[in-house]
C-alpha positions in Angstrom: 190.2 -36.0 67.8 192.8 -38.8 67.1 193.5 -41.4 69.2 197.0 -42.2 70.8 198.7 -45.4 69.6 197.7 -48.4 71.7 200.1 -51.3 72.6 199.2 -54.5 71.0 202.1 -56.5 72.6 204.4 -56.4 75.4 206.9 -59.3 75.4 209.7 -59.9 78.1 212.6 -61.9 76.7 213.5 -65.0 78.7 216.8 -63.5 79.9 214.7 -60.6 81.4 217.0 -58.0 79.9 214.8 -56.9 77.1 211.1 -55.5 76.9 209.6 -55.3 73.3 206.6 -53.3 72.9 204.4 -53.1 69.7 201.7 -50.5 69.0 198.8 -50.4 66.6 200.4 -48.0 64.3 203.1 -50.2 63.5 205.8 -48.8 65.8 207.9 -51.4 67.9 210.6 -50.7 70.5 213.0 -53.0 72.0 214.1 -51.7 75.4 217.1 -52.9 77.2 216.3 -53.3 81.1 218.9 -50.9 82.0 217.5 -48.4 80.0 214.0 -48.8 81.4 215.4 -48.9 85.0 217.2 -45.7 84.7 214.6 -43.9 82.9 212.0 -45.0 85.6 209.0 -42.7 86.2 209.4 -43.4 89.9 209.4 -40.3 92.2 211.9 -42.0 94.3 214.5 -42.2 91.7 213.7 -39.1 89.6 213.9 -36.8 92.7 210.8 -35.7 94.3 211.0 -32.1 93.2 211.8 -30.1 90.0 214.9 -30.1 88.2 217.1 -32.7 86.5 216.7 -36.3 87.2 219.5 -37.6 89.4 221.5 -40.2 87.6 221.0 -44.0 88.6 224.4 -45.7 88.5 225.4 -49.4 88.7 222.4 -50.8 86.6 224.1 -52.4 83.6 223.2 -55.7 84.6 219.7 -55.3 86.0 217.0 -57.6 84.8 213.3 -57.3 84.8 211.5 -60.0 86.7 207.8 -59.1 86.2 205.5 -56.9 83.9 202.4 -56.1 85.8 199.5 -54.3 84.1 198.2 -51.0 85.8 194.6 -50.3 84.8 194.5 -49.9 80.9 197.1 -47.0 80.9 200.6 -48.4 82.3 202.6 -51.3 83.3 204.8 -51.6 86.4 208.0 -53.0 85.9 209.7 -55.2 88.6 213.5 -55.4 88.7 215.8 -57.7 90.2 217.5 -55.0 92.1 214.2 -54.6 94.2 212.8 -51.5 92.3 209.1 -51.8 91.6 207.7 -48.4 92.0 207.9 -47.1 88.6 204.9 -46.9 86.4 205.5 -46.9 82.6 202.4 -45.4 80.8 201.9 -46.2 77.3 202.8 -42.5 76.4 205.9 -42.8 78.5 206.9 -46.0 76.5 206.3 -44.3 73.2 208.4 -41.4 74.3 211.4 -43.6 75.7 211.2 -45.4 72.3 211.1 -42.4 70.0 213.8 -40.5 72.2 215.9 -43.4 73.0 219.2 -42.4 71.4 219.0 -38.6 72.8 218.1 -39.7 76.3 220.7 -42.6 76.5 223.4 -40.1 75.4 222.3 -37.6 77.9 222.2 -40.3 80.6 225.8 -41.5 79.8 227.0 -38.1 79.9 225.3 -37.4 83.3 227.1 -40.4 84.6 230.3 -39.3 83.4 230.2 -36.0 84.6 229.3 -37.2 88.2 232.2 -39.8 87.9 229.7 -42.8 88.1 229.6 -46.1 86.2 226.8 -47.9 84.6 
């Protein structure tokens, strides 16, 4: 059984608008705060049921104010818009990094179809 890559560093820049994550397999990702905010794992923002995730508009200027560990499997990010209920597991962060271009494109399309702005 192969082990999943493990984070070796999480670094929030001074402006609070980018979180960098490095993994022990050499992969690194730099996440804009807006991207992490709109891709939250929070049931509140994802919709409590099955189906597509509702778009979260108006987060272009959001900042991360805190990165809090949750056990050994995740972090809870606190955003300056008051959102603090989303957990970002190591697996989720890997997925968000690896699939960033596709996920961001789909998010922008969803906003545009709904007539909403970032």
